C-alpha positions in Angstrom: 26.1 -38.5 3.3 24.5 -41.9 2.5 27.0 -44.8 2.6 27.2 -46.3 -0.9 27.0 -49.8 0.4 23.8 -49.0 2.3 22.4 -47.2 -0.7 22.9 -50.1 -3.0 21.5 -52.6 -0.5 18.4 -50.4 -0.2 18.0 -50.2 -4.0 18.4 -54.0 -4.3 15.7 -54.5 -1.7 13.5 -52.1 -3.7 14.2 -54.1 -6.9 13.1 -57.3 -5.3 9.9 -55.7 -4.0 9.2 -54.1 -7.4 9.8 -57.4 -9.2 7.4 -59.2 -6.9 4.6 -56.7 -6.8 4.6 -55.3 -10.3 5.9 -58.2 -12.4 5.2 -61.3 -10.4 8.8 -62.4 -10.3 10.6 -63.7 -7.2 14.2 -62.5 -7.0 16.7 -63.8 -4.4 20.0 -62.2 -5.3 21.4 -65.5 -6.6 22.8 -66.6 -10.0 19.5 -68.6 -10.4 17.6 -65.3 -10.7 19.6 -63.9 -13.6 17.2 -65.5 -16.2 14.3 -63.6 -14.5 16.3 -60.4 -14.6 16.9 -60.8 -18.3 13.1 -61.1 -18.8 12.6 -57.9 -16.8 15.2 -56.1 -18.8 13.6 -57.2 -22.1 10.2 -55.8 -20.8 11.9 -52.6 -19.9 13.5 -52.3 -23.4 10.1 -52.9 -25.1 8.4 -50.3 -22.9 11.1 -47.6 -23.1 11.9 -48.0 -26.8 8.3 -47.3 -27.7 8.1 -44.0 -25.8 8.7 -40.5 -27.0 12.3 -39.5 -26.4 12.0 -36.6 -23.9 13.1 -35.7 -20.4 10.6 -38.0 -18.7 11.8 -41.0 -20.8 15.5 -40.2 -20.1 14.7 -40.0 -16.4 12.9 -43.4 -16.6 15.8 -45.0 -18.4 18.3 -43.7 -15.8 16.3 -44.9 -12.9 15.5 -48.3 -14.5 19.2 -48.8 -15.2 20.0 -48.0 -11.6 17.5 -50.3 -10.1 18.2 -53.4 -12.2 21.9 -52.7 -12.6 22.3 -52.5 -8.8 20.5 -55.8 -8.4 22.8 -57.4 -11.0 25.8 -55.9 -9.2 24.6 -57.4 -5.9 24.4 -60.8 -7.4 28.0 -60.5 -8.5 29.0 -59.2 -5.1 27.3 -62.1 -3.3 28.9 -64.6 -5.6 32.5 -63.2 -5.8 32.8 -60.7 -3.0 34.1 -57.2 -3.7 32.5 -53.9 -2.8 30.6 -51.0 -4.4 32.7 -47.9 -5.2 31.4 -44.3 -5.8 33.5 -42.3 -8.2 31.9 -38.9 -8.8 28.4 -39.8 -9.7 29.3 -43.2 -11.1 28.9 -46.5 -9.2 30.7 -49.7 -10.0 31.9 -52.8 -8.3 35.6 -53.6 -7.5 36.3 -57.3 -7.3 39.9 -58.7 -6.9 41.4 -55.7 -8.6 38.9 -55.6 -11.5 36.2 -52.9 -12.1 32.7 -54.0 -13.2 30.0 -51.6 -14.3 26.6 -53.4 -14.2 24.5 -50.2 -14.1 26.1 -49.1 -17.4 25.6 -52.5 -18.9 21.9 -52.4 -18.1 21.7 -48.9 -19.5 22.9 -50.1 -22.9 20.8 -53.2 -22.7 17.5 -51.3 -22.3 18.3 -48.5 -24.7 20.1 -49.7 -27.8 21.4 -53.3 -27.3 18.5 -55.7 -26.6 20.7 -58.6 -27.7 22.8 -58.1 -24.6 22.1 -60.5 -21.7 22.7 -60.3 -18.0 23.6 -64.0 -18.1 26.3 -63.3 -20.6 27.6 -60.4 -18.6 27.7 -62.5 -15.4 29.5 -65.3 -17.3 32.2 -63.0 -18.6 32.6 -61.6 -15.1 32.9 -65.0 -13.6 35.5 -66.1 -16.2 37.7 -63.1 -15.5 37.5 -63.5 -11.7 38.1 -67.2 -11.7 41.1 -66.9 -14.0 42.8 -64.6 -11.5 41.6 -66.2 -8.3 44.1 -67.0 -5.6 43.2 -69.2 -2.7 43.6 -67.4 0.6 44.0 -69.2 4.0 41.1 -68.9 6.4 41.5 -66.7 9.5 42.0 -68.6 12.7 41.0 -65.7 14.9 38.2 -66.5 17.3 37.4 -63.8 19.9 36.6 -64.7 23.4 34.0 -62.7 25.2 33.3 -64.8 28.3 32.8 -63.0 31.5 33.4 -64.8 34.8 30.4 -64.7 37.2 30.9 -62.2 40.0 31.0 -63.6 43.5 27.9 -62.6 45.6 28.7 -60.9 48.9 26.6 -61.9 51.9 23.9 -59.5 53.1 23.6 -59.0 56.8 20.3 -58.8 58.7 20.4 -55.1 59.2 20.6 -54.5 55.5 17.7 -56.9 54.9 15.6 -54.9 57.4 16.4 -51.7 55.7 15.4 -53.1 52.4 12.1 -54.2 53.7 11.4 -50.7 55.1 12.1 -49.2 51.6 9.8 -51.6 49.9 7.0 -50.6 52.3 7.6 -46.9 51.6 7.6 -47.5 47.9 4.4 -49.5 48.1 2.6 -46.7 49.9 4.0 -44.2 47.5 2.8 -46.3 44.5 -0.7 -46.7 45.9 -0.9 -42.9 46.5 0.3 -42.1 43.0 -2.2 -44.6 41.5 -5.1 -43.0 43.4 -4.0 -39.5 42.4 -3.8 -40.6 38.7 -7.2 -42.2 38.9 -8.7 -39.0 40.3 -7.1 -36.9 37.5 -8.5 -39.4 34.9 -12.0 -39.2 36.3 -12.0 -35.4 36.4 -10.7 -35.3 32.9 -13.3 -37.7 31.6 -16.1 -35.8 33.3 -14.9 -32.5 31.7 -14.6 -34.2 28.3 -18.2 -35.5 28.6 -19.5 -32.3 29.9 -20.1 -28.9 28.3 -16.7 -28.8 26.6 -18.1 -30.8 23.6 -21.4 -29.7 22.1 -24.0 -32.0 20.6 -23.5 -30.2 17.2 -19.8 -31.0 17.2 -20.5 -34.7 18.0 -23.0 -34.9 15.2 -20.6 -33.3 12.6 -17.7 -35.4 13.9 -19.8 -38.6 13.4 -20.6 -37.6 9.8 -16.9 -37.0 9.1 -15.9 -40.3 10.6 -18.5 -42.1 8.5 -17.4 -40.5 5.2 -13.7 -40.9 6.0 -14.1 -44.6 6.9 -15.8 -45.1 3.5 -12.8 -43.6 1.7 -10.4 -45.6 3.8 -12.2 -48.8 3.0 -12.2 -47.9 -0.7 -8.4 -47.4 -0.7 -8.0 -50.9 0.8 -10.3 -52.7 -1.5 -9.6 -50.9 -4.8 -11.1 -47.8 -6.2 -11.2 -45.9 -9.5 -9.8 -42.4 -9.8 -13.3 -40.8 -10.2 -14.8 -42.6 -7.3 -11.8 -41.7 -5.1 -12.1 -38.1 -6.1 -15.8 -37.9 -5.4 -15.5 -39.6 -2.0 -12.6 -37.4 -1.0 -14.8 -34.4 -1.8 -17.4 -35.8 0.6 -14.8 -36.2 3.3 -13.4 -32.7 3.0 -16.9 -31.2 3.0 -17.8 -33.1 6.2 -14.5 -32.1 7.8 -14.9 -28.4 7.0 -18.0 -28.3 9.3 -15.7 -29.1 12.2 -13.3 -26.1 11.6 -13.1 -23.7 14.5 -15.1 -26.0 16.9 -12.4 -28.5 18.0 -12.0 -28.6 21.8 -8.5 -28.4 23.0 -8.8 -31.9 24.5 -9.0 -33.4 21.0 -6.1 -31.5 19.4 -4.1 -34.7 19.0 -6.9 -36.4 17.1 -7.4 -33.3 15.0 -3.8 -33.3 14.0 -4.0 -37.0 13.0 -7.1 -36.2 10.8 -5.3 -33.2 9.2 -2.5 -35.5 8.3 -4.9 -38.1 6.9 -6.6 -35.6 4.6 -3.2 -34.2 3.5 -2.2 -37.7 2.5 -5.4 -38.4 0.6 -5.0 -35.1 -1.3 -1.4 -35.9 -2.2 -2.6 -39.3 -3.5 -5.1 -37.6 -5.8 -2.5 -35.2 -7.0 0.0 -38.0 -7.8 -2.7 -40.1 -9.4 -3.8 -37.2 -11.7 -0.1 -36.6 -12.6 0.2 -40.2 -13.7 -3.0 -40.4 -15.7 -1.9 -37.4 -17.7 1.0 -39.4 -19.1 0.4 -42.0 -21.7 3.2 -44.1 -20.3 1.4 -44.6 -16.9 2.0 -46.5 -14.7 5.7 -46.8 -15.8 6.6 -43.2 -14.9 8.3 -41.5 -12.0 7.6 -38.2 -10.3 9.8 -35.4 -11.6 13.1 -35.3 -9.8 13.6 -32.2 -7.6 9.9 -31.4 -8.0 7.8 -30.0 -5.1 5.4 -33.0 -5.5 8.2 -35.5 -5.0 9.5 -33.7 -2.0 6.1 -33.5 -0.4 5.5 -37.2 -1.0 9.0 -38.1 0.4 8.5 -35.9 3.5 4.9 -37.1 4.1 5.8 -40.8 4.0 9.3 -40.3 5.6 10.8 -42.2 2.6 14.5 -42.5 1.8 15.2 -39.6 -0.5 17.3 -41.7 -2.9 14.8 -44.5 -3.1 11.9 -42.0 -3.5 13.4 -41.0 -6.8 12.9 -44.5 -8.3 9.4 -45.1 -7.1 6.8 -45.6 -9.8 3.8 -43.3 -9.7 1.4 -46.2 -8.9 3.6 -47.3 -6.1 3.5 -43.8 -4.6 -0.3 -44.0 -4.8 -0.3 -47.1 -2.7 2.2 -45.8 -0.1 0.3 -42.5 0.3 -3.0 -44.2 0.7 -1.6 -46.5 3.3 0.1 -43.7 5.3 -3.0 -41.6 5.2 -5.1 -44.6 6.3 -2.8 -45.1 9.3 -3.2 -41.5 10.4 -7.0 -41.8 10.1 -7.2 -45.1 12.0 -5.1 -43.7 14.9 -7.2 -40.7 15.2 -10.4 -42.7 14.9 -9.4 -45.1 17.6 -8.3 -42.6 20.2 -11.3 -40.2 19.6 -13.8 -43.1 19.9 -12.1 -44.1 23.2 -12.4 -40.5 24.6 -16.0 -40.0 23.5 -17.6 -43.3 24.1 
């Protein structure tokens, strides 16, 4: 089970990243950033209050409250100490015997009380804590972990002679091993360049690499949904010509290209899901859906953070992961076939 402290830290890191990339706001988990947080909450209220009240909207509200409420709670924890507590499915902060519920506060702020402010919530929190604060003496404990250097024992001449003999033996063994490895590499290279790979396979592979490189560049420079869809179709068509003709010596590269295409297909599926919703890009993938699980597994994402990724953020992560698989396969296959 995930530690609640680690979970809230990860959510806070995500909130900082989201604020920077999606809203152009720099957050630093300090009291100074509360004004920026209020701006973000106001934007969230405006966006969510104009949406149809359905399951998707309720999910967006819940996740939005969790993201920004956790960030607000981390500001409080950094300023006043305390720790996150998990009670059932609820998360709150315990500070000096008081319980504070910043996630609930944000929920009400973005749903029905736009007049609430994070700054006011923080001020009330500060007032309550300071009024009960008791000064505590600082600990005087200072651990000592200093190891005394070990005395070196003299080495006699007979031991030195034996050491030299071992070094000579290891040297010859190393040279022999290197020569054997070189012979194996040469033989493998000759086999690879020989009849094991046909001219037709090389031609089809080259066409696939060209089309896939085009798609990879498009994802890095920016691309529309239609252009992405069309280029992905070209990539899959070129790749299909290689089916059944892969030599065993290139199985690793084939697996990398399979993963790249899988990621590019997932990207299109997520993109289409987002465009079908009028609230795009401020929507999440359905919780407990097959699509969310596939994206989470493919990108090796934290399952809890995966639930609060916007659709357009998933698109970027999937494109990046697929591109990495393609580039790894491209690099190693070019090395083998050059």
